[in-house]
Every structure is written in structure tokens, then in C-alpha cells.
C-alpha positions in Angstrom: 79.6 14.9 51.0 79.1 18.4 49.5 76.2 19.1 51.8 78.1 18.1 54.8 80.9 20.2 54.1 78.8 23.3 53.0 77.0 23.1 56.4 79.5 21.9 58.8 79.9 25.2 60.5 76.5 26.6 60.0 74.6 25.4 63.2 75.2 23.9 66.7 77.5 21.1 67.7 75.1 18.4 67.0 74.6 19.8 63.5 78.2 19.6 62.9 78.4 15.9 64.0 75.6 15.3 61.4 77.3 17.0 58.7 80.5 14.9 59.3 78.4 11.8 59.3 77.0 12.8 55.9 80.2 13.5 54.7 81.5 10.4 55.6 78.6 8.5 54.3 79.2 10.2 51.0 82.8 9.2 50.8 81.8 5.8 51.8 79.5 5.6 48.8 81.8 7.3 46.4 85.1 5.3 46.9 83.9 1.9 46.3 81.8 3.2 43.2 85.1 4.7 42.0 87.0 1.7 42.3 84.6 -0.5 40.7 83.8 2.0 37.9 87.6 2.3 37.0 88.2 -1.4 37.3 85.1 -2.1 35.0 86.2 0.4 32.1 89.6 -0.6 32.0 89.8 -4.5 32.1 93.0 -4.8 30.5 94.9 -2.6 32.7 93.0 -2.7 36.0 95.9 -2.7 38.3 97.4 0.3 36.8 94.5 2.5 36.6 93.5 1.7 40.3 97.0 2.5 41.5 96.7 5.9 39.5 93.3 6.5 41.1 95.0 5.9 44.7 97.8 8.1 43.7 95.7 11.0 42.9 93.7 10.5 46.5 97.0 10.3 48.1 97.9 13.9 46.3 94.7 15.4 47.6 95.3 14.1 51.2 98.9 15.8 51.1 97.5 19.2 49.8 94.6 19.5 51.9 96.4 19.9 55.5 98.4 22.6 53.9 95.3 24.4 52.5 93.3 24.0 55.8 96.3 25.5 57.6 96.2 28.6 55.2 92.8 29.0 55.7 93.0 28.7 59.5 95.8 31.4 59.6 93.5 34.0 57.5 90.3 32.6 59.5 88.6 31.7 56.3 87.6 27.9 57.3 84.0 28.6 56.1 85.0 30.0 52.8 87.4 27.0 52.4 84.8 24.4 53.2 82.2 26.2 50.8 84.9 25.9 48.0 85.6 22.3 48.6 81.8 21.5 48.8 81.2 23.5 45.5 84.1 21.6 43.7 82.6 18.4 45.0 79.1 19.4 43.5 80.7 20.2 40.4 82.3 16.9 40.1 79.0 15.3 40.9 77.3 17.2 37.9 80.3 16.3 35.5 79.7 12.3 36.6 76.0 12.8 36.0 76.8 14.2 32.5 79.0 11.3 31.5 77.7 9.6 28.3 76.1 6.2 29.4 78.0 4.5 26.6 81.0 4.3 29.1 79.6 1.6 31.0 76.7 0.3 28.9 78.8 -2.0 26.8 80.3 -3.8 30.0 76.7 -4.0 31.5 75.2 -5.4 28.3 78.0 -8.0 28.0 77.4 -9.1 31.7 73.6 -9.4 31.3 73.9 -11.3 28.0 76.5 -13.9 29.5 76.6 -16.4 32.4 77.7 -14.4 35.8 80.2 -17.2 36.3 80.7 -19.8 38.9 79.0 -19.4 42.4 81.2 -17.6 44.9 82.5 -19.9 47.8 82.0 -17.4 50.6 83.5 -19.6 53.0 86.8 -20.2 51.3 89.9 -19.1 53.3 91.3 -16.6 50.9 88.1 -14.5 50.8 88.4 -14.4 54.5 92.0 -13.0 54.5 91.1 -10.8 51.9 88.3 -9.2 53.6 90.4 -9.1 56.8 93.2 -7.2 54.8 90.6 -4.6 53.3 89.2 -4.1 56.6 92.5 -3.7 58.2 94.3 -1.6 55.7 91.7 1.2 55.4 91.3 1.2 59.1 95.0 1.4 59.7 95.6 4.2 57.2 92.6 6.2 58.5 93.7 5.5 62.0 97.1 6.5 61.8 96.7 9.3 59.3 93.6 10.8 61.0 95.3 11.0 64.4 98.9 12.0 63.6 98.1 15.7 63.9 96.3 15.2 67.0 99.4 13.5 68.5 101.7 16.4 67.1 99.6 18.9 68.6 99.4 17.1 72.1 103.3 17.3 72.1 103.1 21.0 73.0 106.3 21.9 70.9 104.6 22.7 67.8 102.1 25.6 66.8 98.5 24.4 65.9 99.1 25.2 62.3 102.2 23.2 61.9 100.5 20.3 63.7 97.8 20.3 61.1 100.5 20.0 58.4 102.1 16.7 60.0 99.6 14.4 58.0 101.1 15.8 54.7 104.1 13.9 55.3 102.6 10.6 56.0 100.4 11.0 52.8 103.3 12.5 50.8 105.4 9.0 51.5 102.3 7.3 50.6 102.0 8.9 47.5 105.6 8.6 46.6 105.8 4.9 47.5 102.8 4.4 44.9 104.8 6.0 42.4 107.8 4.1 43.3 105.9 0.6 43.3 105.9 -0.2 39.7 109.8 0.3 39.6 110.4 -1.9 42.8 108.0 -4.8 41.3 110.7 -5.2 38.5 113.1 -6.3 41.1 111.3 -8.2 43.7 108.1 -10.3 44.1 104.9 -8.2 44.9 104.2 -10.4 48.1 107.8 -9.8 49.4 107.4 -6.0 48.5 104.1 -5.9 50.9 105.7 -7.8 53.6 108.9 -5.5 53.5 106.5 -2.4 53.4 104.3 -3.7 56.3 107.5 -4.1 58.3 108.7 -0.7 57.6 105.0 0.7 58.4 105.2 -1.1 61.9 108.7 0.7 62.5 107.2 4.1 61.6 104.2 3.8 63.9 105.9 2.3 66.6 108.7 5.2 66.1 106.0 8.0 66.7 104.9 6.8 70.1 108.7 7.9 71.1 108.8 10.9 69.0 109.1 14.4 71.3 109.3 16.7 68.3 108.7 17.7 64.8 111.6 15.7 63.5 110.5 12.3 65.0 106.9 13.0 63.9 108.0 13.7 60.3 110.3 10.6 60.2 108.0 8.2 61.8 105.1 9.3 59.7 107.1 9.1 56.6 108.3 5.7 57.2 104.5 4.6 57.9 103.4 6.3 54.9 106.0 4.7 52.6 105.6 1.1 54.1 101.8 1.2 53.6 101.8 2.7 50.2 102.0 -0.5 48.2 99.5 -2.7 50.4 96.1 -1.5 48.9 97.1 -1.6 45.2 98.5 -5.0 45.4 95.6 -6.3 47.6 93.4 -5.2 44.9 95.4 -7.1 42.4 95.3 -10.1 44.5 91.6 -9.9 44.6 91.6 -10.0 40.8 94.1 -12.7 40.4 92.3 -14.9 43.1 88.7 -14.5 41.8 89.1 -13.7 38.4 85.8 -12.7 36.7 84.1 -12.9 39.9 86.4 -10.3 41.4 83.9 -7.6 40.5 81.1 -9.3 42.5 83.4 -10.1 45.6 84.7 -6.4 45.4 81.6 -5.1 46.6 81.9 -7.0 49.8 85.6 -6.1 50.1 85.1 -2.5 49.9 82.0 -2.7 52.2 84.7 -4.0 54.7 87.2 -1.5 54.0 84.5 1.2 54.7 83.7 -0.7 58.1 87.3 -0.7 59.0 88.0 2.8 57.9 85.3 3.9 60.3 85.9 1.4 63.2 89.6 1.6 63.8 89.8 5.4 64.1 86.9 5.3 66.7 88.9 2.5 68.7 92.0 4.8 68.7 89.9 7.5 70.3 88.2 5.0 72.8 91.7 3.7 73.7 93.1 7.1 74.3 90.2 8.3 76.2 90.4 4.8 78.4 94.2 5.0 79.3 94.4 8.7 79.3 96.9 9.2 76.5 97.0 9.1 72.6 100.0 7.0 72.7 98.0 4.2 73.8 95.4 4.7 71.1 98.1 4.9 68.4 98.7 1.1 69.3 95.5 0.4 67.6 96.8 0.9 64.1 100.2 -0.5 65.0 98.1 -3.9 66.3 96.3 -3.7 62.9 99.4 -3.2 60.8 101.2 -6.2 62.3 97.9 -8.4 62.0 98.2 -7.6 58.2 101.9 -8.8 58.1 100.5 -12.1 59.5 97.8 -12.6 56.8 100.4 -11.8 54.2 102.4 -14.8 55.2 100.0 -17.2 53.7 100.7 -18.7 50.4 99.2 -17.2 47.6 98.7 -18.1 44.0 102.0 -17.9 42.0 102.2 -16.1 38.7 105.0 -15.8 36.2 105.4 -12.1 36.4 104.2 -9.5 38.9 101.1 -7.4 37.7 101.8 -3.9 36.7 100.6 -1.4 39.2 
């Protein structure tokens, strides 16, 4: 990822495409590994720490469009990319310097014990969760990644202002993940997800009919707020449904999320080109969001209290 960012503007178009692919591949490796590592070293409060990790990612997603816009105004995009690449490299060095004792006790425990019952890969709940992981990351990336392009296509916003519009989506996503633990004290987690998905569908549909900054901001914020609780609660359901086998199943789930995160944004672009308008392309995340709502209508295991996020 660091190499892709550092070399993004250093050569012809084909090199830029390769650098974007390298950056995406790096993120695809880092995100599942980070989730699995955090879950492994915090077995007693897995949902809470995973929610904190997602909150931090949302904070970065909120800040970056403003930083990119500021760098664009001062014509320092190459310097900005080099700075981010350097920070990513420092993070890599820090992870490499982490003491092995952080993960060795858990690895040793797993080696010395039975790995648990065999996973029934054809059971219904596994297919449903795989579809949810696939759809959620695809919907988030598809909507959040194209909202700036849609705002720019309206023609009523400056390029710098259009670049900042994803921050309203990710800002609402971050706010929702901060509010989720409070809301879970009042309502069931499945009901919270269902209401959130309906709210997200409303925001995505509203964006198609937006013609100015106010509509884009309100629609993007509603979509972000609605999607905020979906991913952490889906990970919590994975742990609830599979117990000790959730770590092994998690590798498959995060792979599905990476596939969805790459495929659905691409489908937005293909649909937009085919129909000649980005509004048609934005129907892809809307349909994905509606599909998630249908999947969450199934009966899930009932627990005495909702897990703390």
C-alpha cells in the first residue's frame, strides 16, 4: 500500500493503475489481518474492540477528503501522497517490531488443543453471513466511493467541495458507531440493524434526487448513519453463531467482504457507463442495501442480552 501511494503519480497512466491495484491489494491484506488480530488478542471483549477499530477507520475516512482537498488547492498532492505513504511505512515497521508474546500465547493454545468441530460449510447461516459480508463492504465502498463523483457531476459544486462530500457520509458512519452501544441498551441488535438498513436505503434513494449540496449532505449522512451499526453487529453475529470456530470462518468472511468491496464499486461504474448516468450506477448499492435487509429478516439465535459493541 505504501509503495502504491508513493509511486502513484510518478509515471504514465498504466503505472498509476498498477499503483492503485497495489494499494488496494495491501488494504485487502491489512484489513482482515487487523480484524483477526484484534479479535484474537481480546477474546473477552471482541465486539467492543472491533467496534473501536471500525470507529478509527471511519475517523480516517472523514479526515482524508478534507486533507486531499487542501492539498489540491495548494497543488501539493504528490507531497500529500508521499507523506501518507511514509506514515504507512512507519506503521509497518511498528507492527514488525511488536513483541511476539502478543500473539504467541493464543497460537500455542490453539496448537495444543483440539481445533473444534468441523465447520458445516453448507449450513444456511454461513451462506447468509457470507452474503452480508460481501454486500456490506461492497455497498459502503460503492456508495462512499462514488458520492464525490456524483456531487461533481451536478455542476453546482466546486471540485474541492465535491471532494469533501464523502466526509459527511463517513462522519455519520463514525457517529453511528459511537451511538450504537447506547442504542443497544434500548432495542434488540437485529431490530437496530433492520432500522439502520432502511434508513440507509432512504438516504441512497434520496441522493439520486438531490440537485445541490444540501441534498447530497442530507442523503449521504442518512446513508452513513444507517449503515454504521451493520458491520460490527454482523461480526458479532459471526462470533455468536460459530463460537470457537468463528476465527476459522472469519477468514472466509473477510475474503468475501474484500471481493464485494472491489466488485460492487466496479459495477457502479459499469452501470453508469451503460446507462449514461451515474444515477443508474448508484442503484447498485441501493439494491445491495435492500438485499441486506432481506437477509436480516431471517431468525437468528436469541441471547439474553445484546453484545456490547
